[in-house]
Structures are given as C-alpha cells and as structure tokens.
C-alpha positions in Angstrom: -23.9 15.2 -10.1 -21.9 13.1 -7.6 -20.6 9.7 -8.6 -21.8 6.6 -6.8 -18.6 6.3 -4.8 -18.6 9.9 -3.8 -22.2 9.7 -2.7 -21.5 6.7 -0.6 -18.5 8.4 1.0 -20.6 11.6 1.7 -23.3 9.5 3.4 -20.8 7.6 5.4 -19.1 10.8 6.6 -22.5 12.3 7.5 -23.2 9.2 9.6 -19.9 9.5 11.4 -20.4 13.2 12.1 -23.9 12.5 13.6 -22.6 9.8 15.9 -20.9 11.8 18.7 -24.1 13.6 19.5 -26.0 10.4 19.7 -23.4 8.8 21.9 -23.3 11.9 24.2 -27.1 12.0 24.5 -27.2 8.7 26.3 -24.4 8.7 28.8 -23.4 6.5 31.7 -24.3 7.8 35.2 -20.7 8.1 36.2 -19.9 10.5 33.4 -21.9 13.3 35.1 -23.0 12.3 38.5 -21.3 11.3 41.8 -22.5 8.2 43.6 -20.8 9.5 46.7 -23.0 12.7 46.7 -26.5 11.5 47.5 -29.2 14.2 47.7 -32.7 14.4 49.0 -34.5 17.5 47.8 -37.9 18.7 48.8 -39.4 21.7 47.1 -41.9 23.1 44.6 -42.0 21.9 41.1 -41.4 24.9 38.9 -41.0 23.3 35.4 -41.2 19.9 33.7 -39.5 19.0 30.4 -41.0 15.8 29.1 -38.5 15.4 26.2 -36.2 12.7 24.8 -33.7 11.3 25.6 -34.3 12.3 29.2 -37.1 14.1 31.1 -36.2 16.9 33.5 -37.9 18.6 36.3 -36.9 21.9 37.9 -37.5 22.0 41.7 -37.2 25.2 43.8 -35.5 24.1 47.0 -35.2 26.6 49.8 -31.9 26.9 51.6 -31.3 27.7 55.3 -32.0 31.4 54.7 -35.3 30.7 52.9 -34.0 31.6 49.4 -35.4 29.2 46.7 -32.6 27.6 44.5 -33.5 26.0 41.2 -32.4 22.4 40.9 -32.4 20.7 37.5 -33.1 17.0 38.0 -32.7 14.4 35.2 -35.2 11.6 34.9 -35.4 8.7 32.6 -36.8 8.8 29.1 -40.5 9.8 28.9 -41.5 6.4 27.4 -39.8 4.6 30.2 -41.6 6.8 32.8 -44.9 6.1 31.1 -44.3 2.3 31.3 -43.7 2.8 35.1 -47.0 4.6 35.5 -45.8 8.2 35.4 -47.8 10.7 33.5 -46.7 14.3 32.7 -49.9 15.3 34.5 -48.6 13.8 37.7 -46.3 16.8 37.9 -48.3 19.9 38.2 -46.2 23.1 38.4 -46.3 24.3 42.1 -46.7 20.8 43.5 -44.4 19.7 46.4 -42.2 16.8 45.5 -39.3 15.0 47.1 -36.5 13.7 44.9 -33.8 11.4 46.0 -30.8 11.0 43.7 -27.2 12.0 43.2 -25.6 15.4 42.6 -23.5 16.4 39.6 -19.8 15.9 39.9 -19.2 19.6 39.4 -21.2 20.5 42.5 -23.9 22.5 40.5 -27.6 22.3 41.5 -28.0 19.5 39.0 -28.9 15.9 39.9 -29.9 12.5 38.6 -33.1 11.2 40.2 -33.4 7.8 41.6 -36.8 8.2 43.2 -39.4 10.8 43.3 -42.3 11.1 45.7 -45.4 12.9 44.5 -47.8 14.9 46.7 -50.3 12.0 46.9 -47.6 9.8 48.4 -46.8 7.7 45.3 -43.1 7.0 44.9 -41.4 5.9 41.6 -38.0 5.0 40.3 -37.4 7.9 38.0 -33.9 7.4 36.9 -32.6 6.1 33.6 -32.1 2.3 33.4 -28.9 0.8 32.2 -26.7 3.7 33.1 -25.0 2.2 36.1 -26.6 4.5 38.6 -26.9 3.3 42.2 -30.3 1.5 42.6 -30.7 1.0 38.8 -33.2 -1.9 38.6 -31.8 -3.1 35.3 -28.7 -4.3 37.2 -26.6 -2.9 34.3 -23.7 -1.5 36.2 -20.0 -1.2 35.4 -17.8 -4.0 36.9 -20.8 -6.4 37.3 
C-alpha cells in the first residue's frame, strides 16, 4: 500500500504526463498552418469526422489532369459548429463543397478551414476560434 505522500506524488506525476497531449490537442493556428498560403478548394466530400477537439472533413479535389486528391481540412470543435448552426447532416458524403482556408506549413494536402460553403449556398465560419487564424471572429490573435 502506498503512503499518503507517495500517492500524492504519483497523482501529480500522472497529471504532468497527461498535460503535453492536452496542450498539443488545442494548438495555435500558426503552429501548423501558413497565413500566407490561402487556399480555395472545391470538391466532393468523401468523409467527415465529427470528433473533439476538432472536426475534420476530407474533400476530393481534382487537379489539372482530373485526378482526385484527398485534402484533410480541420474545422472547429463540433460543439462550436453546432452553436453556429452546423449539423453533421449538413455534410452528406458525395456533396460538393467549397472550403476557403489556409494550407499546412509543410505543403501537404492539409488545411485549416475559415469558411465552408454547402451545396445549398449556405456559408459558415468553420474554423477554430481563439487560435489566431486570419478571420478568427474571436479577435484572439497574437500581437493584438
């Protein structure tokens, strides 16, 4: 049986070990995405991941040769999207969507959404608030 002080030390160490994952899970926009690489993608929705801490959509975007390339687009948290009027059912697989946002710093087919336009013409801010992304309506940007 652990003594009281050893138990407290073990619990404290467990908390410290769990912290890096939580810190990485909610990152600033500038950690992964490039504000100087705006993208506008139009394509077919191939998958939606309505998960925390961020939602994701996969969009098949055709290149100049007609080949479809999968783009992984990060959205805000599902709860935040729900408060803005988004529903998971607004994103049926196969639907044509247009996403405006910013590409990953490493040049991969990965982006952070700022807006998404649905087939019915509705357009929403789909990004994470408070990350410092361009157009972030929270106004929470570095150097403000």
